[in-house]
Each structure stands twice: as structure tokens, then as C-alpha cells.
N, CA, C and O atoms as a Tinker XYZ file with bonds, in Angstrom:
   528  protein
     1  N     84.379000  -46.431000  199.859000    73     2
     2  CA    82.954000  -46.165000  199.877000    64     1     3
     3  C     82.398000  -46.366000  198.465000    63     2     4     5
     4  O     83.056000  -46.072000  197.467000    81     3
     5  N     81.171000  -46.873000  198.417000    73     3     6
     6  CA    80.526000  -47.089000  197.129000    64     5     7
     7  C     79.019000  -46.990000  197.302000    63     6     8     9
     8  O     78.509000  -47.012000  198.422000    81     7
     9  N     78.324000  -46.883000  196.207000    73     7    10
    10  CA    76.858000  -46.863000  196.198000    64     9    11
    11  C     76.370000  -48.223000  195.704000    63    10    12    13
    12  O     76.956000  -48.816000  194.798000    81    11
    13  N     75.289000  -48.706000  196.316000    73    11    14
    14  CA    74.741000  -50.003000  195.955000    64    13    15
    15  C     73.280000  -50.057000  196.376000    63    14    16    17
    16  O     72.812000  -49.200000  197.125000    81    15
    17  N     72.564000  -51.062000  195.896000    73    15    18
    18  CA    71.152000  -51.239000  196.237000    64    17    19
    19  C     70.998000  -52.107000  197.474000    63    18    20    21
    20  O     71.817000  -52.987000  197.735000    81    19
    21  N     69.943000  -51.852000  198.230000    73    19    22
    22  CA    69.581000  -52.693000  199.369000    64    21    23
    23  C     69.196000  -54.065000  198.834000    63    22    24    25
    24  O     68.329000  -54.187000  197.970000    81    23
    25  N     69.857000  -55.101000  199.363000    73    23    26
    26  CA    69.628000  -56.442000  198.835000    64    25    27
    27  C     69.279000  -57.498000  199.881000    63    26    28    29
    28  O     68.807000  -58.578000  199.526000    81    27
    29  N     69.507000  -57.201000  201.193000    73    27    30
    30  CA    69.236000  -58.248000  202.176000    64    29    31
    31  C     68.919000  -57.654000  203.551000    63    30    32    33
    32  O     69.100000  -56.460000  203.791000    81    31
    33  N     68.444000  -58.520000  204.439000    73    31    34
    34  CA    68.045000  -58.101000  205.786000    64    33    35
    35  C     69.215000  -57.576000  206.620000    63    34    36    37
    36  O     69.031000  -56.694000  207.459000    81    35
    37  N     70.406000  -58.109000  206.395000    73    35    38
    38  CA    71.574000  -57.627000  207.140000    64    37    39
    39  C     71.846000  -56.156000  206.827000    63    38    40    41
    40  O     72.156000  -55.372000  207.723000    81    39
    41  N     71.729000  -55.792000  205.564000    73    39    42
    42  CA    71.896000  -54.390000  205.177000    64    41    43
    43  C     70.786000  -53.531000  205.778000    63    42    44    45
    44  O     71.030000  -52.404000  206.209000    81    43
    45  N     69.585000  -54.061000  205.804000    73    43    46
    46  CA    68.462000  -53.326000  206.390000    64    45    47
    47  C     68.723000  -53.027000  207.859000    63    46    48    49
    48  O     68.430000  -51.928000  208.331000    81    47
    49  N     69.268000  -53.989000  208.578000    73    47    50
    50  CA    69.593000  -53.785000  209.998000    64    49    51
    51  C     70.632000  -52.677000  210.165000    63    50    52    53
    52  O     70.518000  -51.858000  211.076000    81    51
    53  N     71.634000  -52.644000  209.303000    73    51    54
    54  CA    72.657000  -51.596000  209.373000    64    53    55
    55  C     72.114000  -50.228000  208.969000    63    54    56    57
    56  O     72.649000  -49.194000  209.369000    81    55
    57  N     71.066000  -50.234000  208.186000    73    55    58
    58  CA    70.456000  -48.984000  207.712000    64    57    59
    59  C     69.520000  -48.366000  208.750000    63    58    60    61
    60  O     69.181000  -47.186000  208.654000    81    59
    61  N     69.111000  -49.139000  209.720000    73    59    62
    62  CA    68.135000  -48.697000  210.717000    64    61    63
    63  C     68.490000  -47.370000  211.403000    63    62    64    65
    64  O     67.595000  -46.541000  211.567000    81    63
    65  N     69.739000  -47.122000  211.814000    73    63    66
    66  CA    70.031000  -45.818000  212.435000    64    65    67
    67  C     69.779000  -44.625000  211.507000    63    66    68    69
    68  O     69.325000  -43.576000  211.964000    81    67
    69  N     70.068000  -44.775000  210.222000    73    67    70
    70  CA    69.807000  -43.682000  209.279000    64    69    71
    71  C     68.308000  -43.486000  209.069000    63    70    72    73
    72  O     67.833000  -42.355000  208.965000    81    71
    73  N     67.569000  -44.590000  209.008000    73    71    74
    74  CA    66.109000  -44.488000  208.862000    64    73    75
    75  C     65.522000  -43.807000  210.099000    63    74    76    77
    76  O     64.611000  -42.986000  209.991000    81    75
    77  N     66.052000  -44.154000  211.273000    73    75    78
    78  CA    65.601000  -43.515000  212.515000    64    77    79
    79  C     65.893000  -42.031000  212.527000    63    78    80    81
    80  O     65.051000  -41.238000  212.949000    81    79
    81  N     67.070000  -41.644000  212.072000    73    79    82
    82  CA    67.423000  -40.222000  212.017000    64    81    83
    83  C     66.531000  -39.475000  211.026000    63    82    84    85
    84  O     66.099000  -38.355000  211.298000    81    83
    85  N     66.256000  -40.097000  209.877000    73    83    86
    86  CA    65.352000  -39.484000  208.902000    64    85    87
    87  C     63.961000  -39.306000  209.520000    63    86    88    89
    88  O     63.327000  -38.267000  209.336000    81    87
    89  N     63.496000  -40.310000  210.246000    73    87    90
    90  CA    62.174000  -40.251000  210.877000    64    89    91
    91  C     62.100000  -39.112000  211.897000    63    90    92    93
    92  O     61.101000  -38.395000  211.956000    81    91
    93  N     63.146000  -38.947000  212.690000    73    91    94
    94  CA    63.175000  -37.841000  213.664000    64    93    95
    95  C     63.184000  -36.486000  212.957000    63    94    96    97
    96  O     62.480000  -35.564000  213.368000    81    95
    97  N     63.977000  -36.367000  211.900000    73    95    98
    98  CA    64.070000  -35.096000  211.176000    64    97    99
    99  C     62.761000  -34.707000  210.494000    63    98   100   101
   100  O     62.399000  -33.531000  210.458000    81    99
   101  N     62.064000  -35.688000  209.960000    73    99   102
   102  CA    60.853000  -35.402000  209.186000    64   101   103
   103  C     59.566000  -35.549000  209.980000    63   102   104   105
   104  O     58.492000  -35.162000  209.519000    81   103
   105  N     59.682000  -36.113000  211.180000    73   103   106
   106  CA    58.521000  -36.378000  212.022000    64   105   107
   107  C     57.536000  -37.340000  211.364000    63   106   108   109
   108  O     56.331000  -37.285000  211.610000    81   107
   109  N     58.072000  -38.219000  210.527000    73   107   110
   110  CA    57.297000  -39.310000  209.928000    64   109   111
   111  C     57.595000  -40.545000  210.770000    63   110   112   113
   112  O     58.759000  -40.792000  211.087000    81   111
   113  N     56.594000  -41.322000  211.141000    73   111   114
   114  CA    56.830000  -42.473000  212.025000    64   113   115
   115  C     57.883000  -43.436000  211.475000    63   114   116   117
   116  O     57.901000  -43.747000  210.284000    81   115
   117  N     58.749000  -43.896000  212.358000    73   115   118
   118  CA    59.794000  -44.842000  211.991000    64   117   119
   119  C     59.203000  -46.073000  211.315000    63   118   120   121
   120  O     59.747000  -46.558000  210.323000    81   119
   121  N     58.105000  -46.576000  211.839000    73   119   122
   122  CA    57.499000  -47.786000  211.269000    64   121   123
   123  C     57.117000  -47.581000  209.808000    63   122   124   125
   124  O     57.301000  -48.482000  208.989000    81   123
   125  N     56.592000  -46.421000  209.476000    73   123   126
   126  CA    56.196000  -46.131000  208.097000    64   125   127
   127  C     57.428000  -46.114000  207.181000    63   126   128   129
   128  O     57.408000  -46.692000  206.094000    81   127
   129  N     58.487000  -45.453000  207.624000    73   127   130
   130  CA    59.699000  -45.388000  206.811000    64   129   131
   131  C     60.369000  -46.746000  206.688000    63   130   132   133
   132  O     60.863000  -47.103000  205.619000    81   131
   133  N     60.388000  -47.502000  207.776000    73   131   134
   134  CA    61.016000  -48.821000  207.755000    64   133   135
   135  C     60.275000  -49.775000  206.822000    63   134   136   137
   136  O     60.904000  -50.522000  206.073000    81   135
   137  N     58.962000  -49.755000  206.861000    73   135   138
   138  CA    58.169000  -50.616000  205.984000    64   137   139
   139  C     58.442000  -50.276000  204.525000    63   138   140   141
   140  O     58.578000  -51.169000  203.688000    81   139
   141  N     58.521000  -49.000000  204.225000    73   139   142
   142  CA    58.758000  -48.578000  202.845000    64   141   143
   143  C     60.130000  -49.048000  202.354000    63   142   144   145
   144  O     60.249000  -49.550000  201.236000    81   143
   145  N     61.152000  -48.888000  203.175000    73   143   146
   146  CA    62.486000  -49.348000  202.795000    64   145   147
   147  C     62.491000  -50.878000  202.653000    63   146   148   149
   148  O     63.069000  -51.408000  201.705000    81   147
   149  N     61.858000  -51.573000  203.576000    73   147   150
   150  CA    61.819000  -53.040000  203.524000    64   149   151
   151  C     61.104000  -53.545000  202.279000    63   150   152   153
   152  O     61.403000  -54.638000  201.797000    81   151
   153  N     60.172000  -52.774000  201.757000    73   151   154
   154  CA    59.475000  -53.190000  200.523000    64   153   155
   155  C     60.437000  -53.311000  199.350000    63   154   156   157
   156  O     60.145000  -54.012000  198.381000    81   155
   157  N     61.580000  -52.637000  199.426000    73   155   158
   158  CA    62.585000  -52.757000  198.374000    64   157   159
   159  C     63.110000  -54.183000  198.267000    63   158   160   161
   160  O     63.599000  -54.590000  197.213000    81   159
   161  N     63.011000  -54.934000  199.342000    73   159   162
   162  CA    63.461000  -56.323000  199.335000    64   161   163
   163  C     62.397000  -57.260000  198.775000    63   162   164   165
   164  O     62.678000  -58.426000  198.499000    81   163
   165  N     61.172000  -56.752000  198.607000    73   163   166
   166  CA    60.061000  -57.617000  198.209000    64   165   167
   167  C     59.444000  -57.256000  196.869000    63   166   168   169
   168  O     58.773000  -58.089000  196.258000    81   167
   169  N     59.655000  -56.031000  196.398000    73   167   170
   170  CA    58.967000  -55.578000  195.194000    64   169   171
   171  C     59.902000  -54.748000  194.323000    63   170   172   173
   172  O     60.674000  -53.933000  194.827000    81   171
   173  N     59.825000  -54.962000  193.023000    73   171   174
   174  CA    60.623000  -54.175000  192.082000    64   173   175
   175  C     60.117000  -52.744000  191.954000    63   174   176   177
   176  O     60.807000  -51.894000  191.391000    81   175
   177  N     58.918000  -52.465000  192.471000    73   175   178
   178  CA    58.394000  -51.101000  192.421000    64   177   179
   179  C     59.129000  -50.174000  193.386000    63   178   180   181
   180  O     59.195000  -48.967000  193.157000    81   179
   181  N     59.677000  -50.730000  194.457000    73   179   182
   182  CA    60.407000  -49.955000  195.466000    64   181   183
   183  C     61.901000  -50.148000  195.272000    63   182   184   185
   184  O     62.364000  -51.246000  194.964000    81   183
   185  N     62.646000  -49.070000  195.457000    73   183   186
   186  CA    64.098000  -49.128000  195.298000    64   185   187
   187  C     64.741000  -48.332000  196.436000    63   186   188   189
   188  O     64.332000  -47.208000  196.727000    81   187
   189  N     65.742000  -48.923000  197.069000    73   187   190
   190  CA    66.530000  -48.236000  198.085000    64   189   191
   191  C     67.993000  -48.334000  197.709000    63   190   192   193
   192  O     68.517000  -49.424000  197.481000    81   191
   193  N     68.647000  -47.189000  197.645000    73   191   194
   194  CA    70.085000  -47.167000  197.377000    64   193   195
   195  C     70.815000  -46.691000  198.625000    63   194   196   197
   196  O     70.282000  -45.915000  199.418000    81   195
   197  N     72.027000  -47.164000  198.782000    73   195   198
   198  CA    72.839000  -46.892000  199.969000    64   197   199
   199  C     74.216000  -46.429000  199.512000    63   198   200   201
   200  O     74.733000  -46.888000  198.494000    81   199
   201  N     74.797000  -45.522000  200.271000    73   199   202
   202  CA    76.191000  -45.144000  200.043000    64   201   203
   203  C     76.958000  -45.392000  201.334000    63   202   204   205
   204  O     76.556000  -44.939000  202.406000    81   203
   205  N     78.064000  -46.113000  201.219000    73   203   206
   206  CA    78.884000  -46.382000  202.389000    64   205   207
   207  C     79.796000  -47.562000  202.156000    63   206   208   209
   208  O     80.059000  -47.951000  201.018000    81   207
   209  N     80.273000  -48.125000  203.241000    73   207   210
   210  CA    81.097000  -49.326000  203.172000    64   209   211
   211  C     80.220000  -50.514000  203.558000    63   210   212   213
   212  O     79.022000  -50.355000  203.792000    81   211
   213  N     80.812000  -51.698000  203.624000    73   211   214
   214  CA    80.033000  -52.884000  203.978000    64   213   215
   215  C     79.409000  -52.794000  205.363000    63   214   216   217
   216  O     78.327000  -53.334000  205.592000    81   215
   217  N     80.081000  -52.116000  206.286000    73   215   218
   218  CA    79.615000  -52.088000  207.664000    64   217   219
   219  C     79.131000  -50.729000  208.148000    63   218   220   221
   220  O     78.495000  -50.643000  209.199000    81   219
   221  N     79.416000  -49.673000  207.408000    73   219   222
   222  CA    79.025000  -48.329000  207.825000    64   221   223
   223  C     78.357000  -47.621000  206.650000    63   222   224   225
   224  O     78.977000  -47.393000  205.611000    81   223
   225  N     77.090000  -47.280000  206.832000    73   223   226
   226  CA    76.342000  -46.585000  205.791000    64   225   227
   227  C     76.294000  -45.099000  206.103000    63   226   228   229
   228  O     76.048000  -44.708000  207.244000    81   227
   229  N     76.531000  -44.267000  205.086000    73   227   230
   230  CA    76.578000  -42.818000  205.268000    64   229   231
   231  C     75.307000  -42.125000  204.775000    63   230   232   233
   232  O     74.912000  -41.099000  205.328000    81   231
   233  N     74.667000  -42.670000  203.745000    73   231   234
   234  CA    73.435000  -42.057000  203.236000    64   233   235
   235  C     72.585000  -43.117000  202.548000    63   234   236   237
   236  O     73.071000  -44.177000  202.155000    81   235
   237  N     71.307000  -42.800000  202.417000    73   235   238
   238  CA    70.407000  -43.693000  201.682000    64   237   239
   239  C     69.308000  -42.881000  201.023000    63   238   240   241
   240  O     68.995000  -41.766000  201.441000    81   239
   241  N     68.730000  -43.467000  199.983000    73   239   242
   242  CA    67.602000  -42.887000  199.271000    64   241   243
   243  C     66.615000  -44.012000  199.003000    63   242   244   245
   244  O     67.009000  -45.144000  198.725000    81   243
   245  N     65.339000  -43.693000  199.087000    73   243   246
   246  CA    64.308000  -44.713000  198.891000    64   245   247
   247  C     63.129000  -44.087000  198.158000    63   246   248   249
   248  O     62.846000  -42.899000  198.312000    81   247
   249  N     62.453000  -44.895000  197.365000    73   247   250
   250  CA    61.259000  -44.421000  196.680000    64   249   251
   251  C     60.590000  -45.546000  195.930000    63   250   252   253
   252  O     60.934000  -46.717000  196.088000    81   251
   253  N     59.622000  -45.169000  195.105000    73   251   254
   254  CA    58.861000  -46.185000  194.385000    64   253   255
   255  C     58.379000  -45.628000  193.039000    63   254   256   257
   256  O     58.249000  -44.419000  192.850000    81   255
   257  N     58.123000  -46.556000  192.119000    73   255   258
   258  CA    57.579000  -46.188000  190.818000    64   257   259
   259  C     56.101000  -45.854000  190.982000    63   258   260   261
   260  O     55.330000  -46.671000  191.485000    81   259
   261  N     55.704000  -44.653000  190.557000    73   259   262
   262  CA    54.293000  -44.285000  190.592000    64   261   263
   263  C     53.630000  -44.586000  189.255000    63   262   264   265
   264  O     52.404000  -44.595000  189.147000    81   263
   265  N     54.449000  -44.830000  188.243000    73   263   266
   266  CA    54.006000  -45.313000  186.940000    64   265   267
   267  C     55.224000  -45.930000  186.266000    63   266   268   269
   268  O     56.308000  -45.960000  186.848000    81   267
   269  N     55.054000  -46.416000  185.059000    73   267   270
   270  CA    56.194000  -47.030000  184.374000    64   269   271
   271  C     57.309000  -46.028000  184.101000    63   270   272   273
   272  O     58.473000  -46.412000  183.991000    81   271
   273  N     56.965000  -44.746000  183.990000    73   271   274
   274  CA    57.952000  -43.742000  183.613000    64   273   275
   275  C     58.212000  -42.698000  184.691000    63   274   276   277
   276  O     58.994000  -41.773000  184.471000    81   275
   277  N     57.575000  -42.826000  185.847000    73   275   278
   278  CA    57.742000  -41.832000  186.913000    64   277   279
   279  C     58.107000  -42.509000  188.226000    63   278   280   281
   280  O     57.555000  -43.548000  188.589000    81   279
   281  N     59.043000  -41.895000  188.922000    73   279   282
   282  CA    59.521000  -42.430000  190.189000    64   281   283
   283  C     59.428000  -41.349000  191.252000    63   282   284   285
   284  O     59.758000  -40.191000  190.993000    81   283
   285  N     58.980000  -41.718000  192.449000    73   283   286
   286  CA    58.844000  -40.790000  193.573000    64   285   287
   287  C     59.871000  -41.130000  194.640000    63   286   288   289
   288  O     59.838000  -42.218000  195.214000    81   287
   289  N     60.791000  -40.193000  194.909000    73   287   290
   290  CA    61.742000  -40.359000  196.005000    64   289   291
   291  C     61.032000  -39.904000  197.270000    63   290   292   293
   292  O     60.611000  -38.751000  197.370000    81   291
   293  N     60.900000  -40.795000  198.225000    73   291   294
   294  CA    60.166000  -40.476000  199.451000    64   293   295
   295  C     61.069000  -40.313000  200.665000    63   294   296   297
   296  O     60.692000  -39.669000  201.645000    81   295
   297  N     62.261000  -40.896000  200.599000    73   295   298
   298  CA    63.195000  -40.782000  201.712000    64   297   299
   299  C     64.590000  -40.507000  201.162000    63   298   300   301
   300  O     65.034000  -41.130000  200.197000    81   299
   301  N     65.266000  -39.563000  201.800000    73   299   302
   302  CA    66.639000  -39.261000  201.448000    64   301   303
   303  C     67.309000  -38.721000  202.696000    63   302   304   305
   304  O     66.878000  -37.711000  203.253000    81   303
   305  N     68.367000  -39.398000  203.137000    73   303   306
   306  CA    69.038000  -38.952000  204.346000    64   305   307
   307  C     70.536000  -39.203000  204.243000    63   306   308   309
   308  O     70.973000  -40.231000  203.725000    81   307
   309  N     71.309000  -38.255000  204.742000    73   307   310
   310  CA    72.751000  -38.393000  204.803000    64   309   311
   311  C     73.228000  -37.989000  206.193000    63   310   312   313
   312  O     72.808000  -36.966000  206.735000    81   311
   313  N     74.097000  -38.795000  206.751000    73   311   314
   314  CA    74.678000  -38.475000  208.053000    64   313   315
   315  C     75.940000  -37.647000  207.891000    63   314   316   317
   316  O     76.569000  -37.273000  208.881000    81   315
   317  N     76.315000  -37.359000  206.653000    73   315   318
   318  CA    77.587000  -36.740000  206.366000    64   317   319
   319  C     77.442000  -35.876000  205.118000    63   318   320   321
   320  O     76.989000  -36.363000  204.083000    81   319
   321  N     77.819000  -34.605000  205.201000    73   319   322
   322  CA    77.644000  -33.709000  204.058000    64   321   323
   323  C     78.511000  -34.121000  202.868000    63   322   324   325
   324  O     78.147000  -33.838000  201.727000    81   323
   325  N     79.627000  -34.769000  203.099000    73   323   326
   326  CA    80.484000  -35.218000  202.002000    64   325   327
   327  C     79.801000  -36.350000  201.222000    63   326   328   329
   328  O     79.989000  -36.476000  200.012000    81   327
   329  N     79.026000  -37.152000  201.907000    73   327   330
   330  CA    78.346000  -38.285000  201.277000    64   329   331
   331  C     76.898000  -37.957000  200.948000    63   330   332   333
   332  O     76.087000  -38.861000  200.750000    81   331
   333  N     76.570000  -36.684000  200.887000    73   331   334
   334  CA    75.167000  -36.297000  200.844000    64   333   335
   335  C     74.425000  -36.680000  199.574000    63   334   336   337
   336  O     73.227000  -36.952000  199.640000    81   335
   337  N     75.073000  -36.713000  198.435000    73   335   338
   338  CA    74.312000  -36.899000  197.200000    64   337   339
   339  C     74.538000  -38.251000  196.518000    63   338   340   341
   340  O     73.805000  -38.594000  195.591000    81   339
   341  N     75.520000  -39.012000  196.950000    73   339   342
   342  CA    75.878000  -40.231000  196.248000    64   341   343
   343  C     74.752000  -41.260000  196.168000    63   342   344   345
   344  O     74.554000  -41.864000  195.114000    81   343
   345  N     74.019000  -41.471000  197.243000    73   343   346
   346  CA    72.945000  -42.475000  197.201000    64   345   347
   347  C     71.816000  -42.032000  196.274000    63   346   348   349
   348  O     71.231000  -42.855000  195.570000    81   347
   349  N     71.510000  -40.741000  196.272000    73   347   350
   350  CA    70.447000  -40.235000  195.396000    64   349   351
   351  C     70.869000  -40.302000  193.935000    63   350   352   353
   352  O     70.067000  -40.649000  193.069000    81   351
   353  N     72.108000  -39.974000  193.665000    73   351   354
   354  CA    72.626000  -40.049000  192.299000    64   353   355
   355  C     72.574000  -41.493000  191.782000    63   354   356   357
   356  O     72.203000  -41.729000  190.632000    81   355
   357  N     72.943000  -42.447000  192.626000    73   355   358
   358  CA    72.893000  -43.858000  192.253000    64   357   359
   359  C     71.447000  -44.313000  192.041000    63   358   360   361
   360  O     71.159000  -45.062000  191.107000    81   359
   361  N     70.545000  -43.860000  192.905000    73   359   362
   362  CA    69.127000  -44.184000  192.758000    64   361   363
   363  C     68.603000  -43.666000  191.425000    63   362   364   365
   364  O     67.888000  -44.376000  190.718000    81   363
   365  N     68.954000  -42.436000  191.082000    73   363   366
   366  CA    68.520000  -41.854000  189.809000    64   365   367
   367  C     68.995000  -42.687000  188.622000    63   366   368   369
   368  O     68.215000  -42.968000  187.712000    81   367
   369  N     70.256000  -43.082000  188.624000    73   367   370
   370  CA    70.768000  -43.869000  187.498000    64   369   371
   371  C     70.114000  -45.245000  187.434000    63   370   372   373
   372  O     69.892000  -45.779000  186.347000    81   371
   373  N     69.804000  -45.823000  188.597000    73   371   374
   374  CA    69.157000  -47.131000  188.638000    64   373   375
   375  C     67.750000  -47.077000  188.061000    63   374   376   377
   376  O     67.390000  -47.914000  187.233000    81   375
   377  N     66.951000  -46.106000  188.487000    73   375   378
   378  CA    65.568000  -46.048000  187.996000    64   377   379
   379  C     65.518000  -45.587000  186.541000    63   378   380   381
   380  O     64.608000  -45.963000  185.803000    81   379
   381  N     66.484000  -44.780000  186.129000    73   379   382
   382  CA    66.558000  -44.395000  184.713000    64   381   383
   383  C     66.808000  -45.627000  183.852000    63   382   384   385
   384  O     66.201000  -45.783000  182.793000    81   383
   385  N     67.700000  -46.499000  184.305000    73   383   386
   386  CA    67.980000  -47.742000  183.578000    64   385   387
   387  C     66.753000  -48.651000  183.533000    63   386   388   389
   388  O     66.630000  -49.481000  182.632000    81   387
   389  N     65.848000  -48.501000  184.494000    73   387   390
   390  CA    64.615000  -49.308000  184.528000    64   389   391
   391  C     63.464000  -48.637000  183.790000    63   390   392   393
   392  O     62.350000  -49.161000  183.791000    81   391
   393  N     63.704000  -47.495000  183.163000    73   391   394
   394  CA    62.684000  -46.877000  182.326000    64   393   395
   395  C     62.089000  -45.582000  182.831000    63   394   396   397
   396  O     61.242000  -44.999000  182.155000    81   395
   397  N     62.502000  -45.108000  184.001000    73   395   398
   398  CA    61.948000  -43.849000  184.517000    64   397   399
   399  C     62.424000  -42.682000  183.657000    63   398   400   401
   400  O     63.595000  -42.596000  183.286000    81   399
   401  N     61.494000  -41.793000  183.353000    73   399   402
   402  CA    61.811000  -40.596000  182.584000    64   401   403
   403  C     61.732000  -39.339000  183.441000    63   402   404   405
   404  O     62.232000  -38.283000  183.054000    81   403
   405  N     61.101000  -39.458000  184.611000    73   403   406
   406  CA    61.035000  -38.316000  185.525000    64   405   407
   407  C     61.051000  -38.824000  186.966000    63   406   408   409
   408  O     60.600000  -39.926000  187.277000    81   407
   409  N     61.591000  -37.969000  187.820000    73   407   410
   410  CA    61.688000  -38.277000  189.243000    64   409   411
   411  C     61.054000  -37.139000  190.014000    63   410   412   413
   412  O     61.333000  -35.969000  189.752000    81   411
   413  N     60.206000  -37.480000  190.959000    73   411   414
   414  CA    59.561000  -36.506000  191.823000    64   413   415
   415  C     60.057000  -36.704000  193.250000    63   414   416   417
   416  O     60.484000  -37.798000  193.619000    81   415
   417  N     59.999000  -35.659000  194.038000    73   415   418
   418  CA    60.295000  -35.772000  195.453000    64   417   419
   419  C     59.658000  -34.600000  196.175000    63   418   420   421
   420  O     59.280000  -33.609000  195.550000    81   419
   421  N     59.540000  -34.712000  197.470000    73   419   422
   422  CA    59.095000  -33.575000  198.272000    64   421   423
   423  C     60.209000  -33.289000  199.260000    63   422   424   425
   424  O     60.878000  -34.204000  199.741000    81   423
   425  N     60.399000  -32.032000  199.555000    73   423   426
   426  CA    61.484000  -31.633000  200.452000    64   425   427
   427  C     60.922000  -30.784000  201.576000    63   426   428   429
   428  O     59.937000  -30.065000  201.407000    81   427
   429  N     61.559000  -30.881000  202.705000    73   427   430
   430  CA    61.112000  -30.124000  203.865000    64   429   431
   431  C     61.707000  -28.720000  203.875000    63   430   432   433
   432  O     61.111000  -27.784000  204.409000    81   431
   433  N     62.875000  -28.587000  203.285000    73   431   434
   434  CA    63.567000  -27.309000  203.273000    64   433   435
   435  C     63.388000  -26.636000  201.908000    63   434   436   437
   436  O     62.706000  -27.175000  201.037000    81   435
   437  N     63.979000  -25.500000  201.726000    73   435   438
   438  CA    63.845000  -24.749000  200.479000    64   437   439
   439  C     64.244000  -25.599000  199.275000    63   438   440   441
   440  O     65.338000  -26.162000  199.251000    81   439
   441  N     63.372000  -25.695000  198.281000    73   439   442
   442  CA    63.680000  -26.527000  197.111000    64   441   443
   443  C     64.765000  -25.936000  196.212000    63   442   444   445
   444  O     65.311000  -26.640000  195.362000    81   443
   445  N     65.084000  -24.661000  196.386000    73   443   446
   446  CA    66.095000  -24.043000  195.534000    64   445   447
   447  C     67.450000  -24.740000  195.664000    63   446   448   449
   448  O     68.218000  -24.771000  194.702000    81   447
   449  N     67.753000  -25.297000  196.834000    73   447   450
   450  CA    69.014000  -25.994000  197.032000    64   449   451
   451  C     69.177000  -27.219000  196.165000    63   450   452   453
   452  O     70.297000  -27.674000  195.935000    81   451
   453  N     68.061000  -27.765000  195.673000    73   451   454
   454  CA    68.119000  -28.957000  194.845000    64   453   455
   455  C     68.288000  -28.632000  193.363000    63   454   456   457
   456  O     68.491000  -29.536000  192.553000    81   455
   457  N     68.207000  -27.356000  193.002000    73   455   458
   458  CA    68.376000  -26.968000  191.602000    64   457   459
   459  C     69.754000  -27.356000  191.087000    63   458   460   461
   460  O     69.897000  -27.702000  189.914000    81   459
   461  N     70.768000  -27.306000  191.941000    73   459   462
   462  CA    72.115000  -27.672000  191.499000    64   461   463
   463  C     72.207000  -29.146000  191.130000    63   462   464   465
   464  O     73.155000  -29.549000  190.456000    81   463
   465  N     71.247000  -29.956000  191.556000    73   463   466
   466  CA    71.206000  -31.370000  191.203000    64   465   467
   467  C     70.257000  -31.642000  190.033000    63   466   468   469
   468  O     70.012000  -32.799000  189.692000    81   467
   469  N     69.731000  -30.603000  189.428000    73   467   470
   470  CA    68.864000  -30.769000  188.267000    64   469   471
   471  C     67.381000  -30.818000  188.572000    63   470   472   473
   472  O     66.581000  -31.020000  187.659000    81   471
   473  N     66.988000  -30.641000  189.822000    73   471   474
   474  CA    65.567000  -30.648000  190.176000    64   473   475
   475  C     64.970000  -29.256000  189.980000    63   474   476   477
   476  O     65.623000  -28.245000  190.237000    81   475
   477  N     63.733000  -29.223000  189.526000    73   475   478
   478  CA    63.013000  -27.974000  189.359000    64   477   479
   479  C     61.675000  -28.092000  190.078000    63   478   480   481
   480  O     61.128000  -29.186000  190.216000    81   479
   481  N     61.162000  -26.976000  190.526000    73   479   482
   482  CA    59.867000  -26.982000  191.207000    64   481   483
   483  C     58.788000  -27.340000  190.192000    63   482   484   485
   484  O     58.659000  -26.703000  189.146000    81   483
   485  N     58.024000  -28.363000  190.519000    73   483   486
   486  CA    56.967000  -28.824000  189.639000    64   485   487
   487  C     55.604000  -28.692000  190.312000    63   486   488   489
   488  O     54.626000  -28.305000  189.673000    81   487
   489  N     55.543000  -29.010000  191.593000    73   487   490
   490  CA    54.301000  -28.969000  192.361000    64   489   491
   491  C     54.626000  -28.438000  193.749000    63   490   492   493
   492  O     55.788000  -28.397000  194.155000    81   491
   493  N     53.626000  -28.047000  194.444000    73   491   494
   494  CA    53.770000  -27.663000  195.839000    64   493   495
   495  C     52.965000  -28.641000  196.682000    63   494   496   497
   496  O     51.838000  -28.990000  196.329000    81   495
   497  N     53.526000  -29.072000  197.764000    73   495   498
   498  CA    52.801000  -29.903000  198.722000    64   497   499
   499  C     52.414000  -29.003000  199.888000    63   498   500   501
   500  O     53.277000  -28.451000  200.569000    81   499
   501  N     51.156000  -28.865000  200.104000    73   499   502
   502  CA    50.640000  -28.027000  201.180000    64   501   503
   503  C     50.189000  -28.916000  202.342000    63   502   504   505
   504  O     49.743000  -30.047000  202.151000    81   503
   505  N     50.320000  -28.373000  203.530000    73   503   506
   506  CA    49.919000  -29.117000  204.723000    64   505   507
   507  C     49.086000  -28.217000  205.595000    63   506   508   509
   508  O     49.395000  -27.038000  205.763000    81   507
   509  N     48.030000  -28.770000  206.150000    73   507   510
   510  CA    47.200000  -28.047000  207.109000    64   509   511
   511  C     46.958000  -28.985000  208.280000    63   510   512   513
   512  O     46.441000  -30.086000  208.094000    81   511
   513  N     47.318000  -28.568000  209.464000    73   511   514
   514  CA    47.031000  -29.358000  210.660000    64   513   515
   515  C     45.616000  -29.050000  211.126000    63   514   516   517
   516  O     45.241000  -27.892000  211.306000    81   515
   517  N     44.854000  -30.091000  211.313000    73   515   518
   518  CA    43.487000  -29.928000  211.767000    64   517   519
   519  C     43.426000  -30.145000  213.269000    63   518   520   521
   520  O     43.976000  -31.118000  213.784000    81   519
   521  N     42.779000  -29.272000  213.945000    73   519   522
   522  CA    42.626000  -29.417000  215.381000    64   521   523
   523  C     41.531000  -30.435000  215.667000    63   522   524   525
   524  O     40.487000  -30.448000  215.014000    81   523
   525  N     41.784000  -31.274000  216.637000    73   523   526
   526  CA    40.796000  -32.300000  216.987000    64   525   527
   527  C     39.947000  -31.807000  218.130000    63   526   528
   528  O     39.050000  -32.517000  218.583000    81   527
């Protein structure tokens, strides 16, 4: 197993089940997540890292540069707790090498669990459902 960047359509096809699982977990439309990951193949602003073998992917992380020095992780999913952090760790090292000085993300669960990875609470994302 190794960590690597998304580089071609064949890898994107193999990543689809993980993107689908992330979409179900977060209730974010699959199309939105898929488009964002696919942008990694078209723009240097978007980056997707994968952890797994050539044919079986265990986790992925995706995000984009919000400025020259800031990166936003928008998707992070692992199908396996043993492989849970490798793709994110690789993504962090990749964007750091490209000039990022800070990384932001939003989490659905308690943010305290991410403190062991060096993340600290910086902002709160609030949500209000409006009745139609």
C-alpha cells in the first residue's frame, strides 16, 4: 500500500465507490463530490490524494487552494480504520511542498478527535435548515 496523487481517469473510476460512500455519509450529492475530485485532473488548484494499491483504494482526501498559502480539505474518507490517515497525511505534505502554510477543513463529528493530527478549532460552521 502507498499514498499517491490522482493522475488519470482509470484511478478516478476506481475511486468512485469511496466517493459514493463519502457522499452517503455526509449527505452531499455524489455529483458535487465527483466533480470536485475530477477537477484534480484539470487544475493545479485542486488536489486529490489516494491511499491503497493499484487496484484497491482504501482512503482518499480532496481539496483546493483557497489562496496561495491556504488549502481547504473538503473531502476525506477511509473505508478502513488502519488506512484512515495516510491519504490526508500525504495530501498535507503535497500542498505544503506547493506553498501552503495552513490547512482548513470542516468535520461532521467532534473536532477534538482531529487534535491528535495537529488540527485545532479555528472556526465554526453553522447550519440552519430553512423550511420551504
